[in-house]
LODOTI-721061 format. One record per residue: residue number from 1; x, y, z of N, C-alpha, C in turn. Coordinates in steps of 0.02 Angstrom, whole numbers, plus 50000, padded with zeros to 5 digits. Example, Ala and Ser with C-alpha at 12.3 -4.5 7.8 and 13.67 -1.06 7.14 Angstrom:
<atom 1 <50660 49716 50390> <50615 49775 50390> <50660 49835 50390>>;
<atom 2 <50642 49888 50354> <50684 49947 50357> <50645 50002 50394>>;
***
This chain:
<atom 1 <49896 50485 50023> <49867 50509 49974> <49895 50559 49936>>;
<atom 2 <49930 50629 49991> <49957 50675 49970> <50031 50665 49935>>;
<atom 3 <50049 50619 49985> <50141 50595 49939> <50128 50556 49921>>;
<atom 4 <50070 50516 49887> <50083 50454 49809> <50065 50519 49764>>;
<atom 5 <50049 50555 49767> <50007 50615 49699> <50060 50675 49705>>;
<atom 6 <50097 50685 49748> <50161 50731 49747> <50218 50678 49692>>;
<atom 7 <50215 50617 49722> <50259 50560 49693> <50247 50550 49609>>;
<atom 8 <50187 50550 49592> <50166 50547 49527> <50161 50588 49503>>;
<atom 9 <50188 50663 49522> <50192 50726 49505> <50249 50741 49474>>;
<atom 10 <50290 50701 49525> <50376 50684 49492> <50387 50627 49447>>;
<atom 11 <50349 50579 49452> <50350 50546 49370> <50326 50576 49324>>;
<atom 12 <50268 50603 49304> <50241 50647 49261> <50286 50707 49233>>;
<atom 13 <50329 50737 49278> <50370 50798 49260> <50419 50782 49297>>;
<atom 14 <50491 50745 49278> <50517 50742 49321> <50588 50811 49329>>;
<atom 15 <50584 50853 49279> <50626 50908 49242> <50600 50967 49301>>;
<atom 16 <50547 50961 49320> <50505 51004 49354> <50438 50990 49403>>;
<atom 17 <50460 50959 49432> <50394 50912 49479> <50371 50959 49515>>;
<atom 18 <50306 50961 49516> <50263 51005 49565> <50253 50982 49650>>;
<atom 19 <50277 51037 49693> <50307 51019 49727> <50248 51035 49810>>;
<atom 20 <50173 51044 49770> <50129 51040 49829> <50065 51012 49788>>;
<atom 21 <50014 51006 49817> <49934 50968 49802> <49919 51044 49751>>;
<atom 22 <49926 51107 49770> <49892 51155 49741> <49942 51167 49679>>;
<atom 23 <50003 51163 49670> <50053 51161 49602> <50032 51097 49560>>;
<atom 24 <50010 51039 49601> <49981 50975 49554> <49929 50993 49513>>;
<atom 25 <49887 51035 49541> <49812 51040 49522> <49805 51098 49476>>;
<atom 26 <49853 51129 49472> <49861 51192 49399> <49886 51158 49340>>;
<atom 27 <49895 51113 49359> <49915 51092 49299> <49880 51018 49273>>;
<atom 28 <49840 51006 49305> <49776 50971 49268> <49711 50984 49261>>;
<atom 29 <49656 50942 49216> <49619 50967 49204> <49573 50941 49263>>;
<atom 30 <49507 50962 49261> <49452 50954 49311> <49412 50885 49256>>;
<atom 31 <49409 50852 49309> <49377 50827 49371> <49445 50818 49430>>;
<atom 32 <49502 50816 49386> <49575 50789 49434> <49581 50853 49481>>;
<atom 33 <49576 50914 49447> <49597 50967 49486> <49563 50992 49543>>;
<atom 34 <49502 50973 49529> <49446 50993 49579> <49467 50930 49639>>;
<atom 35 <49458 50896 49629> <49464 50824 49691> <49552 50825 49739>>;
<atom 36 <49603 50858 49678> <49657 50866 49716> <49651 50936 49769>>;
<atom 37 <49617 50985 49753> <49578 51028 49792> <49547 51016 49857>>;
<atom 38 <49502 50963 49839> <49463 50941 49907> <49518 50904 49963>>;
<atom 39 <49573 50860 49904> <49616 50827 49970> <49655 50865 50016>>;
<atom 40 <49651 50936 49977> <49693 51002 50015> <49659 51008 50061>>;
<atom 41 <49597 51042 50051> <49578 51067 50090> <49552 51015 50144>>;
<atom 42 <49541 50950 50138> <49530 50914 50200> <49594 50904 50237>>;
<atom 43 <49670 50924 50222> <49725 50892 50268> <49737 50972 50306>>;
<atom 44 <49722 51029 50266> <49751 51077 50274> <49677 51137 50313>>;
<atom 45 <49636 51133 50281> <49555 51188 50291> <49564 51175 50355>>;
<atom 46 <49522 51216 50387> <49512 51226 50466> <49434 51215 50479>>;
<atom 47 <49418 51194 50409> <49336 51167 50416> <49355 51096 50416>>;
<atom 48 <49299 51067 50440> <49282 50988 50415> <49271 50971 50375>>;
<atom 49 <49295 50952 50307> <49281 50964 50226> <49294 50860 50255>>;
<atom 50 <49226 50846 50211> <49242 50783 50197> <49289 50774 50125>>;
<atom 51 <49326 50689 50096> <49347 50691 50060> <49352 50622 50022>>;
<atom 52 <49339 50617 49978> <49302 50546 49951> <49376 50518 49892>>;
<atom 53 <49405 50472 49926> <49465 50445 49882> <49434 50409 49834>>;
<atom 54 <49385 50382 49840> <49355 50349 49770> <49359 50398 49718>>;
<atom 55 <49312 50448 49738> <49339 50499 49672> <49390 50521 49645>>;
<atom 56 <49439 50536 49681> <49506 50538 49675> <49525 50485 49612>>;
<atom 57 <49525 50444 49645> <49541 50385 49581> <49493 50359 49525>>;
<atom 58 <49437 50383 49512> <49414 50400 49467> <49421 50464 49426>>;
<atom 59 <49460 50509 49451> <49480 50574 49398> <49535 50561 49379>>;
<atom 60 <49574 50510 49423> <49637 50477 49374> <49626 50470 49299>>;
<atom 61 <49541 50435 49316> <49536 50397 49237> <49537 50418 49171>>;
<atom 62 <49514 50529 49194> <49516 50547 49130> <49519 50618 49166>>;
<atom 63 <49570 50648 49129> <49612 50715 49144> <49663 50709 49092>>;
<atom 64 <49671 50803 49083> <49728 50827 49020> <49774 50862 49068>>;
<atom 65 <49829 50859 49031> <49895 50868 49091> <49881 50968 49035>>;
<atom 66 <49877 51016 49096> <49855 51098 49043> <49923 51133 49055>>;
<atom 67 <49977 51107 49083> <50027 51161 49091> <50098 51126 49109>>;
<atom 68 <50154 51099 49070> <50205 51093 49102> <50273 51114 49092>>;
<atom 69 <50257 51165 49080> <50308 51227 49075> <50334 51229 49153>>;
<atom 70 <50399 51271 49147> <50421 51294 49220> <50377 51344 49244>>;
<atom 71 <50331 51377 49220> <50287 51423 49242> <50267 51431 49332>>;
<atom 72 <50272 51349 49319> <50220 51342 49392> <50304 51359 49466>>;
<atom 73 <50366 51371 49425> <50418 51365 49494> <50376 51449 49505>>;
<atom 74 <50361 51497 49444> <50355 51563 49474> <50294 51569 49492>>;
<atom 75 <50255 51547 49499> <50187 51526 49542> <50185 51505 49623>>;
<atom 76 <50227 51469 49631> <50263 51422 49692> <50307 51417 49707>>;
<atom 77 <50322 51481 49721> <50416 51494 49738> <50443 51483 49800>>;
<atom 78 <50403 51474 49841> <50439 51424 49917> <50434 51347 49900>>;
<atom 79 <50476 51335 49949> <50482 51258 49961> <50444 51230 49995>>;
<atom 80 <50424 51165 50009> <50374 51129 50013> <50396 51122 50099>>;
<atom 81 <50317 51122 50140> <50351 51133 50204> <50377 51080 50254>>;
<atom 82 <50363 50996 50230> <50396 50965 50265> <50420 50912 50193>>;
<atom 83 <50492 50938 50193> <50527 50906 50136> <50547 50833 50149>>;
<atom 84 <50545 50779 50102> <50570 50720 50072> <50642 50731 50110>>;
<atom 85 <50643 50660 50161> <50717 50666 50216> <50742 50588 50165>>;
***
């Protein structure tokens, strides 16, 4: 799911694609941003966090883009840990 969401981000912002789920979450409104944060915590958090893919799918139906500027690069300067091969 993580890869699918990052691919979706590349399609939405081809000139300045988000390179992490956190960067993607900063570009969209709640509830999608909240669900993306839950996805990230479930994948990388130390605590066992339950994650519901249905809630993410539902949130994709109603969201707004908050920012599509190059600001994200300044906030997320590190390259992804696992780049595409």
